[in-house]
N, CA, C, O and the ligand as a Tripos MOL2 file, in Angstrom:
@<TRIPOS>MOLECULE
protein
  257   255    65     0     0
PROTEIN
NO_CHARGES

@<TRIPOS>ATOM
      1 N          76.2540  102.5680  120.2340 N.3       1 MET1
      2 CA         77.4210  101.9370  119.5810 C.3       1 MET1
      3 C          78.1260  102.9390  118.6920 C.2       1 MET1
      4 O          77.5030  103.5660  117.8350 O.2       1 MET1
      5 N          79.4230  103.0890  118.8960 N.am      2 SER2
      6 CA         80.1600  103.9500  118.0640 C.3       2 SER2
      7 C          80.7870  103.1870  116.8910 C.2       2 SER2
      8 O          81.4840  102.1900  117.0810 O.2       2 SER2
      9 N          80.5340  103.6590  115.7230 N.am      3 GLN3
     10 CA         81.0540  102.9760  114.6300 C.3       3 GLN3
     11 C          82.4860  103.3190  114.3060 C.2       3 GLN3
     12 O          82.7810  104.4880  114.0580 O.2       3 GLN3
     13 N          83.3710  102.3820  114.2970 N.am      4 GLN4
     14 CA         84.8110  102.6070  114.0580 C.3       4 GLN4
     15 C          85.1230  102.3700  112.5980 C.2       4 GLN4
     16 O          84.6170  101.4520  111.9530 O.2       4 GLN4
     17 N          85.9600  103.2210  112.1260 N.am      5 THR5
     18 CA         86.3710  103.0190  110.7430 C.3       5 THR5
     19 C          87.8710  102.9900  110.6440 C.2       5 THR5
     20 O          88.5780  103.5910  111.4520 O.2       5 THR5
     21 N          88.3410  102.2940  109.6580 N.am      6 LYS6
     22 CA         89.8010  102.2100  109.3710 C.3       6 LYS6
     23 C          90.0270  102.7920  108.0100 C.2       6 LYS6
     24 O          89.3060  102.5190  107.0500 O.2       6 LYS6
     25 N          91.0770  103.6240  107.9570 N.am      7 LYS7
     26 CA         91.3780  104.2130  106.6750 C.3       7 LYS7
     27 C          92.3860  103.3740  105.9350 C.2       7 LYS7
     28 O          93.4220  102.9630  106.4570 O.2       7 LYS7
     29 N          92.0260  103.1420  104.6920 N.am      8 CYS8
     30 CA         92.9090  102.3220  103.8140 C.3       8 CYS8
     31 C          94.2430  103.1030  103.5820 C.2       8 CYS8
     32 O          94.2420  104.3060  103.3200 O.2       8 CYS8
     33 N          95.3260  102.3910  103.6870 N.am      9 LEU9
     34 CA         96.6550  103.0780  103.5500 C.3       9 LEU9
     35 C          96.9360  103.4030  102.0930 C.2       9 LEU9
     36 O          97.7870  104.2380  101.7870 O.2       9 LEU9
     37 N          96.2370  102.7610  101.2210 N.am     10 TYR10
     38 CA         96.5750  102.9190   99.7910 C.3      10 TYR10
     39 C          95.6630  103.8920   99.0810 C.2      10 TYR10
     40 O          96.1350  104.7650   98.3520 O.2      10 TYR10
     41 N          94.3220  103.7530   99.2870 N.am     11 CYS11
     42 CA         93.4240  104.6230   98.5740 C.3      11 CYS11
     43 C          92.6940  105.6050   99.4960 C.2      11 CYS11
     44 O          91.8850  106.4100   99.0320 O.2      11 CYS11
     45 N          92.9900  105.5370  100.8550 N.am     12 GLU12
     46 CA         92.4690  106.4520  101.8250 C.3      12 GLU12
     47 C          90.9240  106.4320  101.8610 C.2      12 GLU12
     48 O          90.2990  107.4740  102.0620 O.2      12 GLU12
     49 N          90.3280  105.2810  101.6710 N.am     13 VAL13
     50 CA         88.8810  105.1620  101.7800 C.3      13 VAL13
     51 C          88.5740  104.6110  103.1530 C.2      13 VAL13
     52 O          89.2760  103.7340  103.6560 O.2      13 VAL13
     53 N          87.4700  105.1560  103.7830 N.am     14 GLU14
     54 CA         87.1530  104.6770  105.1020 C.3      14 GLU14
     55 C          86.4190  103.3450  105.0250 C.2      14 GLU14
     56 O          85.4420  103.1860  104.2920 O.2      14 GLU14
     57 N          86.9120  102.4140  105.7890 N.am     15 ASN15
     58 CA         86.3200  101.0520  105.8060 C.3      15 ASN15
     59 C          85.8470  100.7810  107.2120 C.2      15 ASN15
     60 O          86.3070  101.3700  108.1900 O.2      15 ASN15
     61 N          84.8610   99.8190  107.2680 N.am     16 ASP16
     62 CA         84.3950   99.3820  108.5660 C.3      16 ASP16
     63 C          85.5600   98.6390  109.2650 C.2      16 ASP16
     64 O          86.3600   97.9350  108.6480 O.2      16 ASP16
     65 N          85.5930   98.8500  110.5990 N.am     17 SER17
     66 CA         86.7540   98.2970  111.4060 C.3      17 SER17
     67 C          86.6910   96.7740  111.3380 C.2      17 SER17
     68 O          87.7070   96.1220  111.5760 O.2      17 SER17
     69 N          85.5270   96.1760  111.0180 N.am     18 ASN18
     70 CA         85.4570   94.7040  110.9590 C.3      18 ASN18
     71 C          86.0730   94.2080  109.6770 C.2      18 ASN18
     72 O          86.4200   93.0300  109.5900 O.2      18 ASN18
     73 N          86.2210   95.0360  108.6990 N.am     19 ASN19
     74 CA         86.7800   94.6080  107.4500 C.3      19 ASN19
     75 C          88.2560   94.3050  107.5840 C.2      19 ASN19
     76 O          88.9940   95.0350  108.2440 O.2      19 ASN19
     77 N          88.6760   93.2430  106.9650 N.am     20 GLU20
     78 CA         90.0890   92.9500  106.9370 C.3      20 GLU20
     79 C          90.7180   93.4910  105.6720 C.2      20 GLU20
     80 O          91.9190   93.7540  105.6230 O.2      20 GLU20
     81 N          89.9160   93.6520  104.6710 N.am     21 ASN21
     82 CA         90.4430   94.1360  103.3640 C.3      21 ASN21
     83 C          89.6640   95.3770  102.9600 C.2      21 ASN21
     84 O          88.4820   95.5230  103.2720 O.2      21 ASN21
     85 N          90.3370   96.2410  102.2760 N.am     22 CYS22
     86 CA         89.6280   97.4490  101.8070 C.3      22 CYS22
     87 C          88.5400   97.1550  100.8060 C.2      22 CYS22
     88 O          88.7350   96.3950   99.8580 O.2      22 CYS22
     89 N          87.3850   97.7680  101.0270 N.am     23 SER23
     90 CA         86.2260   97.5120  100.1590 C.3      23 SER23
     91 C          86.4410   98.1610   98.7760 C.2      23 SER23
     92 O          85.7820   97.8110   97.7970 O.2      23 SER23
     93 N          87.3760   99.1060   98.7330 N.am     24 HIS24
     94 CA         87.5580   99.8080   97.4470 C.3      24 HIS24
     95 C          88.6730   99.1730   96.6000 C.2      24 HIS24
     96 O          88.4610   98.8750   95.4240 O.2      24 HIS24
     97 N          89.8460   98.9680   97.1860 N.am     25 CYS25
     98 CA         90.9560   98.4750   96.4190 C.3      25 CYS25
     99 C          91.3690   97.0040   96.7710 C.2      25 CYS25
    100 O          92.1540   96.3560   96.0780 O.2      25 CYS25
    101 N          90.7830   96.5460   97.8850 N.am     26 GLY26
    102 CA         91.0530   95.1110   98.2720 C.3      26 GLY26
    103 C          92.3500   94.8690   98.9670 C.2      26 GLY26
    104 O          92.7050   93.7150   99.2060 O.2      26 GLY26
    105 N          93.0860   95.9120   99.3080 N.am     27 MET27
    106 CA         94.3190   95.7900  100.0230 C.3      27 MET27
    107 C          94.0160   95.4610  101.4990 C.2      27 MET27
    108 O          92.9530   95.8110  102.0130 O.2      27 MET27
    109 N          94.9550   94.7920  102.1620 N.am     28 ALA28
    110 CA         94.7760   94.4870  103.5650 C.3      28 ALA28
    111 C          94.7670   95.7500  104.3410 C.2      28 ALA28
    112 O          95.5640   96.6570  104.1000 O.2      28 ALA28
    113 N          93.8150   95.8170  105.3270 N.am     29 LEU29
    114 CA         93.7660   97.0190  106.1850 C.3      29 LEU29
    115 C          94.6660   96.8180  107.4180 C.2      29 LEU29
    116 O          94.9220   95.6930  107.8480 O.2      29 LEU29
    117 N          95.1420   97.9630  107.9780 N.am     30 PRO30
    118 CA         95.9540   97.7790  109.2230 C.3      30 PRO30
    119 C          95.1340   97.2080  110.3190 C.2      30 PRO30
    120 O          94.1320   97.7990  110.7200 O.2      30 PRO30
    121 N          95.5310   96.0680  110.8220 N.am     31 ILE31
    122 CA         94.7530   95.4280  111.9550 C.3      31 ILE31
    123 C          95.5120   95.4890  113.2140 C.2      31 ILE31
    124 O          94.9570   95.1840  114.2690 O.2      31 ILE31
    125 N          96.7910   95.8780  113.1770 N.am     32 LYS32
    126 CA         97.6030   95.8240  114.3290 C.3      32 LYS32
    127 C          97.3140   97.0720  115.2340 C.2      32 LYS32
    128 O          97.0320   98.1630  114.7380 O.2      32 LYS32
    129 N          97.3940   96.8680  116.5250 N.am     33 HIS33
    130 CA         97.2280   97.9500  117.4580 C.3      33 HIS33
    131 C          98.5350   98.6330  117.7410 C.2      33 HIS33
    132 O          99.5860   98.0780  117.4200 O.2      33 HIS33
    133 N          98.5250   99.8090  118.3250 N.am     34 PRO34
    134 CA         99.7490  100.5360  118.6670 C.3      34 PRO34
    135 C         100.6970   99.7150  119.5580 C.2      34 PRO34
    136 O         101.9160   99.8800  119.5090 O.2      34 PRO34
    137 N         100.1030   98.8250  120.3720 N.am     35 LYS35
    138 CA        101.0090   97.9710  121.1950 C.3      35 LYS35
    139 C         101.9070   97.1030  120.3770 C.2      35 LYS35
    140 O         103.0740   96.9080  120.7190 O.2      35 LYS35
    141 N         101.3810   96.5750  119.2960 N.am     36 ASP36
    142 CA        102.1620   95.7020  118.4120 C.3      36 ASP36
    143 C         103.2550   96.4950  117.7900 C.2      36 ASP36
    144 O         104.3510   95.9780  117.5720 O.2      36 ASP36
    145 N         102.9870   97.7640  117.4900 N.am     37 LYS37
    146 CA        104.0230   98.5710  116.8670 C.3      37 LYS37
    147 C         105.2070   98.7250  117.8570 C.2      37 LYS37
    148 O         106.3730   98.6090  117.4810 O.2      37 LYS37
    149 N         104.8580   98.9900  119.1250 N.am     38 GLN38
    150 CA        105.9320   99.0960  120.1090 C.3      38 GLN38
    151 C         106.7560   97.8370  120.1840 C.2      38 GLN38
    152 O         107.9810   97.8690  120.3060 O.2      38 GLN38
    153 N         106.0290   96.6960  120.1060 N.am     39 LYS39
    154 CA        106.7710   95.3610  120.1330 C.3      39 LYS39
    155 C         107.7130   95.2760  118.9440 C.2      39 LYS39
    156 O         108.8440   94.8020  119.0510 O.2      39 LYS39
    157 N         107.2190   95.7450  117.8130 N.am     40 ASN40
    158 CA        108.0260   95.7010  116.5680 C.3      40 ASN40
    159 C         109.2840   96.5030  116.7710 C.2      40 ASN40
    160 O         110.3710   96.0690  116.3920 O.2      40 ASN40
    161 N         109.1450   97.7050  117.3840 N.am     41 ILE41
    162 CA        110.3120   98.5840  117.6040 C.3      41 ILE41
    163 C         111.2870   97.8850  118.5060 C.2      41 ILE41
    164 O         112.4980   97.9290  118.2860 O.2      41 ILE41
    165 N         110.7520   97.2290  119.5420 N.am     42 LYS42
    166 CA        111.6500   96.5500  120.5040 C.3      42 LYS42
    167 C         112.4180   95.3970  119.7510 C.2      42 LYS42
    168 O         113.6080   95.1680  119.9640 O.2      42 LYS42
    169 N         111.6890   94.7280  118.9040 N.am     43 PHE43
    170 CA        112.3120   93.6940  118.1670 C.3      43 PHE43
    171 C         113.4640   94.2300  117.2790 C.2      43 PHE43
    172 O         114.5380   93.6370  117.1850 O.2      43 PHE43
    173 N         113.1810   95.3730  116.6410 N.am     44 PHE44
    174 CA        114.2000   95.9840  115.8050 C.3      44 PHE44
    175 C         115.4040   96.3680  116.6350 C.2      44 PHE44
    176 O         116.5310   96.1480  116.1910 O.2      44 PHE44
    177 N         115.2230   96.9310  117.8170 N.am     45 VAL45
    178 CA        116.3220   97.3090  118.6610 C.3      45 VAL45
    179 C         117.1350   96.1510  119.0460 C.2      45 VAL45
    180 O         118.3630   96.2310  119.0710 O.2      45 VAL45
    181 N         116.4730   95.0270  119.3630 N.am     46 LYS46
    182 CA        117.1460   93.7760  119.7480 C.3      46 LYS46
    183 C         117.9380   93.2770  118.5080 C.2      46 LYS46
    184 O         119.0940   92.8760  118.6420 O.2      46 LYS46
    185 N         117.3380   93.3000  117.3430 N.am     47 ALA47
    186 CA        118.0040   92.8290  116.1040 C.3      47 ALA47
    187 C         119.2090   93.7010  115.8650 C.2      47 ALA47
    188 O         120.2750   93.1940  115.5150 O.2      47 ALA47
    189 N         119.0670   95.0230  116.0480 N.am     48 PHE48
    190 CA        120.1880   95.9200  115.8120 C.3      48 PHE48
    191 C         121.3550   95.6180  116.6970 C.2      48 PHE48
    192 O         122.4960   95.5700  116.2360 O.2      48 PHE48
    193 N         121.0810   95.4090  117.9970 N.am     49 TRP49
    194 CA        122.1680   95.0890  118.9240 C.3      49 TRP49
    195 C         122.7570   93.7140  118.5880 C.2      49 TRP49
    196 O         123.9620   93.5050  118.7350 O.2      49 TRP49
    197 N         121.9580   92.8230  118.1600 N.am     50 GLY50
    198 CA        122.4690   91.5000  117.7970 C.3      50 GLY50
    199 C         123.4320   91.6340  116.6230 C.2      50 GLY50
    200 O         124.4940   91.0120  116.6280 O.2      50 GLY50
    201 N         123.0780   92.4420  115.6070 N.am     51 ILE51
    202 CA        123.9340   92.5980  114.4620 C.3      51 ILE51
    203 C         125.2070   93.3620  114.8860 C.2      51 ILE51
    204 O         126.3080   93.0030  114.4690 O.2      51 ILE51
    205 N         125.0550   94.4220  115.7210 N.am     52 ALA52
    206 CA        126.2120   95.1750  116.1340 C.3      52 ALA52
    207 C         127.1890   94.2590  116.9090 C.2      52 ALA52
    208 O         128.4010   94.3450  116.7120 O.2      52 ALA52
    209 N         126.6870   93.4280  117.7460 N.am     53 LEU53
    210 CA        127.5380   92.5210  118.5540 C.3      53 LEU53
    211 C         128.2150   91.5230  117.5850 C.2      53 LEU53
    212 O         129.4080   91.2430  117.7050 O.2      53 LEU53
    213 N         127.4360   91.0000  116.6300 N.am     54 PHE54
    214 CA        128.0170   90.1060  115.7030 C.3      54 PHE54
    215 C         129.1660   90.7230  114.9020 C.2      54 PHE54
    216 O         130.1770   90.0700  114.6430 O.2      54 PHE54
    217 N         128.9920   92.0030  114.5120 N.am     55 CYS55
    218 CA        130.0740   92.7180  113.7510 C.3      55 CYS55
    219 C         131.2700   92.8330  114.6300 C.2      55 CYS55
    220 O         132.3960   92.5730  114.2060 O.2      55 CYS55
    221 N         131.0280   93.2390  115.9080 N.am     56 LEU56
    222 CA        132.1890   93.4710  116.8110 C.3      56 LEU56
    223 C         132.9260   92.1490  117.0350 C.2      56 LEU56
    224 O         134.1550   92.1540  117.0860 O.2      56 LEU56
    225 N         132.2310   91.0220  117.1710 N.am     57 ILE57
    226 CA        132.8780   89.7170  117.3570 C.3      57 ILE57
    227 C         133.7110   89.3850  116.1010 C.2      57 ILE57
    228 O         134.8410   88.9060  116.1940 O.2      57 ILE57
    229 N         133.1070   89.6600  114.9100 N.am     58 MET58
    230 CA        133.7650   89.3280  113.6910 C.3      58 MET58
    231 C         135.0070   90.1510  113.4760 C.2      58 MET58
    232 O         135.9760   89.6760  112.8830 O.2      58 MET58
    233 N         134.9920   91.4370  113.9750 N.am     59 VAL59
    234 CA        136.1690   92.2980  113.8730 C.3      59 VAL59
    235 C         137.3140   91.7210  114.6250 C.2      59 VAL59
    236 O         138.4610   91.7940  114.1830 O.2      59 VAL59
    237 N         137.0100   91.1240  115.8030 N.am     60 PHE60
    238 CA        138.0720   90.5940  116.6810 C.3      60 PHE60
    239 C         138.5430   89.1980  116.2910 C.2      60 PHE60
    240 O         139.6980   88.8350  116.5160 O.2      60 PHE60
    241 N         137.6140   88.4020  115.6890 N.am     61 PHE61
    242 CA        137.8850   86.9820  115.4900 C.3      61 PHE61
    243 C         138.2540   86.6330  114.1120 C.2      61 PHE61
    244 O         138.7880   85.5560  113.8480 O.2      61 PHE61
    245 N         137.9630   87.5730  113.1760 N.am     62 LEU62
    246 CA        138.3040   87.2080  111.7490 C.3      62 LEU62
    247 C         139.7970   87.3060  111.5760 C.2      62 LEU62
    248 O         140.4410   88.2610  112.0070 O.2      62 LEU62
    249 N         140.3380   86.2610  110.9160 N.am     63 PRO63
    250 CA        141.7950   86.2920  110.6470 C.3      63 PRO63
    251 C         142.1800   87.3920  109.6490 C.2      63 PRO63
    252 O         141.4910   87.6470  108.6610 O.2      63 PRO63
    253 N         143.2970   88.0180  109.9540 N.am     64 ARG64
    254 CA        143.6420   89.1750  109.0540 C.3      64 ARG64
    255 C         144.7000   88.6980  108.0760 C.2      64 ARG64
    256 O         145.1490   89.4700  107.2290 O.2      64 ARG64
    257 ZN         91.8550  100.8260   99.6220 Zn       65 ZN65
@<TRIPOS>BOND
     1     1     2 1
     2     2     3 1
     3     3     4 2
     4     3     5 am
     5     5     6 1
     6     6     7 1
     7     7     8 2
     8     7     9 am
     9     9    10 1
    10    10    11 1
    11    11    12 2
    12    11    13 am
    13    13    14 1
    14    14    15 1
    15    15    16 2
    16    15    17 am
    17    17    18 1
    18    18    19 1
    19    19    20 2
    20    19    21 am
    21    21    22 1
    22    22    23 1
    23    23    24 2
    24    23    25 am
    25    25    26 1
    26    26    27 1
    27    27    28 2
    28    27    29 am
    29    29    30 1
    30    30    31 1
    31    31    32 2
    32    31    33 am
    33    33    34 1
    34    34    35 1
    35    35    36 2
    36    35    37 am
    37    37    38 1
    38    38    39 1
    39    39    40 2
    40    39    41 am
    41    41    42 1
    42    42    43 1
    43    43    44 2
    44    43    45 am
    45    45    46 1
    46    46    47 1
    47    47    48 2
    48    47    49 am
    49    49    50 1
    50    50    51 1
    51    51    52 2
    52    51    53 am
    53    53    54 1
    54    54    55 1
    55    55    56 2
    56    55    57 am
    57    57    58 1
    58    58    59 1
    59    59    60 2
    60    59    61 am
    61    61    62 1
    62    62    63 1
    63    63    64 2
    64    63    65 am
    65    65    66 1
    66    66    67 1
    67    67    68 2
    68    67    69 am
    69    69    70 1
    70    70    71 1
    71    71    72 2
    72    71    73 am
    73    73    74 1
    74    74    75 1
    75    75    76 2
    76    75    77 am
    77    77    78 1
    78    78    79 1
    79    79    80 2
    80    79    81 am
    81    81    82 1
    82    82    83 1
    83    83    84 2
    84    83    85 am
    85    85    86 1
    86    86    87 1
    87    87    88 2
    88    87    89 am
    89    89    90 1
    90    90    91 1
    91    91    92 2
    92    91    93 am
    93    93    94 1
    94    94    95 1
    95    95    96 2
    96    95    97 am
    97    97    98 1
    98    98    99 1
    99    99   100 2
   100    99   101 am
   101   101   102 1
   102   102   103 1
   103   103   104 2
   104   103   105 am
   105   105   106 1
   106   106   107 1
   107   107   108 2
   108   107   109 am
   109   109   110 1
   110   110   111 1
   111   111   112 2
   112   111   113 am
   113   113   114 1
   114   114   115 1
   115   115   116 2
   116   115   117 am
   117   117   118 1
   118   118   119 1
   119   119   120 2
   120   119   121 am
   121   121   122 1
   122   122   123 1
   123   123   124 2
   124   123   125 am
   125   125   126 1
   126   126   127 1
   127   127   128 2
   128   127   129 am
   129   129   130 1
   130   130   131 1
   131   131   132 2
   132   131   133 am
   133   133   134 1
   134   134   135 1
   135   135   136 2
   136   135   137 am
   137   137   138 1
   138   138   139 1
   139   139   140 2
   140   139   141 am
   141   141   142 1
   142   142   143 1
   143   143   144 2
   144   143   145 am
   145   145   146 1
   146   146   147 1
   147   147   148 2
   148   147   149 am
   149   149   150 1
   150   150   151 1
   151   151   152 2
   152   151   153 am
   153   153   154 1
   154   154   155 1
   155   155   156 2
   156   155   157 am
   157   157   158 1
   158   158   159 1
   159   159   160 2
   160   159   161 am
   161   161   162 1
   162   162   163 1
   163   163   164 2
   164   163   165 am
   165   165   166 1
   166   166   167 1
   167   167   168 2
   168   167   169 am
   169   169   170 1
   170   170   171 1
   171   171   172 2
   172   171   173 am
   173   173   174 1
   174   174   175 1
   175   175   176 2
   176   175   177 am
   177   177   178 1
   178   178   179 1
   179   179   180 2
   180   179   181 am
   181   181   182 1
   182   182   183 1
   183   183   184 2
   184   183   185 am
   185   185   186 1
   186   186   187 1
   187   187   188 2
   188   187   189 am
   189   189   190 1
   190   190   191 1
   191   191   192 2
   192   191   193 am
   193   193   194 1
   194   194   195 1
   195   195   196 2
   196   195   197 am
   197   197   198 1
   198   198   199 1
   199   199   200 2
   200   199   201 am
   201   201   202 1
   202   202   203 1
   203   203   204 2
   204   203   205 am
   205   205   206 1
   206   206   207 1
   207   207   208 2
   208   207   209 am
   209   209   210 1
   210   210   211 1
   211   211   212 2
   212   211   213 am
   213   213   214 1
   214   214   215 1
   215   215   216 2
   216   215   217 am
   217   217   218 1
   218   218   219 1
   219   219   220 2
   220   219   221 am
   221   221   222 1
   222   222   223 1
   223   223   224 2
   224   223   225 am
   225   225   226 1
   226   226   227 1
   227   227   228 2
   228   227   229 am
   229   229   230 1
   230   230   231 1
   231   231   232 2
   232   231   233 am
   233   233   234 1
   234   234   235 1
   235   235   236 2
   236   235   237 am
   237   237   238 1
   238   238   239 1
   239   239   240 2
   240   239   241 am
   241   241   242 1
   242   242   243 1
   243   243   244 2
   244   243   245 am
   245   245   246 1
   246   246   247 1
   247   247   248 2
   248   247   249 am
   249   249   250 1
   250   250   251 1
   251   251   252 2
   252   251   253 am
   253   253   254 1
   254   254   255 1
   255   255   256 2
@<TRIPOS>SUBSTRUCTURE
     1 MET1         2 RESIDUE 1 A MET
     2 SER2         6 RESIDUE 1 A SER
     3 GLN3        10 RESIDUE 1 A GLN
     4 GLN4        14 RESIDUE 1 A GLN
     5 THR5        18 RESIDUE 1 A THR
     6 LYS6        22 RESIDUE 1 A LYS
     7 LYS7        26 RESIDUE 1 A LYS
     8 CYS8        30 RESIDUE 1 A CYS
     9 LEU9        34 RESIDUE 1 A LEU
    10 TYR10       38 RESIDUE 1 A TYR
    11 CYS11       42 RESIDUE 1 A CYS
    12 GLU12       46 RESIDUE 1 A GLU
    13 VAL13       50 RESIDUE 1 A VAL
    14 GLU14       54 RESIDUE 1 A GLU
    15 ASN15       58 RESIDUE 1 A ASN
    16 ASP16       62 RESIDUE 1 A ASP
    17 SER17       66 RESIDUE 1 A SER
    18 ASN18       70 RESIDUE 1 A ASN
    19 ASN19       74 RESIDUE 1 A ASN
    20 GLU20       78 RESIDUE 1 A GLU
    21 ASN21       82 RESIDUE 1 A ASN
    22 CYS22       86 RESIDUE 1 A CYS
    23 SER23       90 RESIDUE 1 A SER
    24 HIS24       94 RESIDUE 1 A HIS
    25 CYS25       98 RESIDUE 1 A CYS
    26 GLY26      102 RESIDUE 1 A GLY
    27 MET27      106 RESIDUE 1 A MET
    28 ALA28      110 RESIDUE 1 A ALA
    29 LEU29      114 RESIDUE 1 A LEU
    30 PRO30      118 RESIDUE 1 A PRO
    31 ILE31      122 RESIDUE 1 A ILE
    32 LYS32      126 RESIDUE 1 A LYS
    33 HIS33      130 RESIDUE 1 A HIS
    34 PRO34      134 RESIDUE 1 A PRO
    35 LYS35      138 RESIDUE 1 A LYS
    36 ASP36      142 RESIDUE 1 A ASP
    37 LYS37      146 RESIDUE 1 A LYS
    38 GLN38      150 RESIDUE 1 A GLN
    39 LYS39      154 RESIDUE 1 A LYS
    40 ASN40      158 RESIDUE 1 A ASN
    41 ILE41      162 RESIDUE 1 A ILE
    42 LYS42      166 RESIDUE 1 A LYS
    43 PHE43      170 RESIDUE 1 A PHE
    44 PHE44      174 RESIDUE 1 A PHE
    45 VAL45      178 RESIDUE 1 A VAL
    46 LYS46      182 RESIDUE 1 A LYS
    47 ALA47      186 RESIDUE 1 A ALA
    48 PHE48      190 RESIDUE 1 A PHE
    49 TRP49      194 RESIDUE 1 A TRP
    50 GLY50      198 RESIDUE 1 A GLY
    51 ILE51      202 RESIDUE 1 A ILE
    52 ALA52      206 RESIDUE 1 A ALA
    53 LEU53      210 RESIDUE 1 A LEU
    54 PHE54      214 RESIDUE 1 A PHE
    55 CYS55      218 RESIDUE 1 A CYS
    56 LEU56      222 RESIDUE 1 A LEU
    57 ILE57      226 RESIDUE 1 A ILE
    58 MET58      230 RESIDUE 1 A MET
    59 VAL59      234 RESIDUE 1 A VAL
    60 PHE60      238 RESIDUE 1 A PHE
    61 PHE61      242 RESIDUE 1 A PHE
    62 LEU62      246 RESIDUE 1 A LEU
    63 PRO63      250 RESIDUE 1 A PRO
    64 ARG64      254 RESIDUE 1 A ARG
    65 ZN65       257 GROUP 0 **** ****
Protein backbone atom coordinates (compact mmCIF):
# COMPACT_ATOMS: atom_id res chain seq x y z
CA MET A 1 0.00 0.00 0.00
CA SER A 2 1.37 3.37 -0.98
CA GLN A 3 0.62 6.10 1.46
CA GLN A 4 -0.65 9.20 -0.27
CA THR A 5 -0.25 12.59 1.26
CA LYS A 6 -1.82 15.92 0.55
CA LYS A 7 0.01 19.14 1.07
CA CYS A 8 -1.80 21.85 2.94
CA LEU A 9 -2.21 24.95 0.78
CA TYR A 10 -1.73 27.25 3.74
CA CYS A 11 0.99 25.86 5.97
CA GLU A 12 2.49 23.31 3.50
CA VAL A 13 2.34 20.45 6.00
CA GLU A 14 1.92 16.94 4.57
CA ASN A 15 -1.36 15.38 5.61
CA ASP A 16 -2.84 11.94 5.16
CA SER A 17 -4.93 11.81 1.98
CA ASN A 18 -7.88 10.59 4.07
CA ASN A 19 -7.85 13.81 6.05
CA GLU A 20 -10.34 16.42 5.02
CA ASN A 21 -8.76 19.12 7.13
CA CYS A 22 -5.15 19.96 7.81
CA SER A 23 -3.90 18.42 11.03
CA HIS A 24 -1.70 21.45 11.62
CA CYS A 25 -3.82 24.51 10.87
CA GLY A 26 -7.27 22.95 10.40
CA MET A 27 -7.87 24.42 6.97
CA ALA A 28 -9.76 22.34 4.41
CA LEU A 29 -7.43 20.29 2.23
CA PRO A 30 -7.81 20.16 -1.56
CA ILE A 31 -10.09 17.19 -2.22
CA LYS A 32 -10.90 17.84 -5.84
CA HIS A 33 -9.26 15.88 -8.61
CA PRO A 34 -7.72 17.42 -11.76
CA LYS A 35 -10.87 16.38 -13.64
CA ASP A 36 -12.93 18.73 -11.51
CA LYS A 37 -10.52 21.53 -12.27
CA GLN A 38 -11.12 21.03 -16.00
CA LYS A 39 -14.85 21.10 -15.35
CA ASN A 40 -14.40 24.37 -13.51
CA ILE A 41 -12.51 25.88 -16.45
CA LYS A 42 -15.27 24.75 -18.82
CA PHE A 43 -17.82 26.39 -16.56
CA PHE A 44 -15.84 29.63 -16.55
CA VAL A 45 -15.60 29.61 -20.35
CA LYS A 46 -19.36 29.08 -20.56
CA ALA A 47 -19.98 31.87 -18.05
CA PHE A 48 -17.63 34.16 -19.99
CA TRP A 49 -19.48 33.59 -23.26
CA GLY A 50 -22.79 34.04 -21.48
CA ILE A 51 -21.69 37.42 -20.15
CA ALA A 52 -20.18 38.43 -23.50
CA LEU A 53 -23.42 37.54 -25.29
CA PHE A 54 -25.43 39.40 -22.66
CA CYS A 55 -23.30 42.52 -23.16
CA LEU A 56 -23.67 42.30 -26.93
CA ILE A 57 -27.46 42.02 -26.64
CA MET A 58 -27.50 44.95 -24.24
CA VAL A 59 -25.46 47.08 -26.65
CA PHE A 60 -28.05 46.56 -29.39
CA PHE A 61 -31.23 46.63 -27.33
CA LEU A 62 -30.57 49.33 -24.77
CA PRO A 63 -32.32 52.57 -25.66
CA ARG A 64 -29.95 55.40 -26.40
ZN1 LIG B 1 -2.31 23.49 7.18
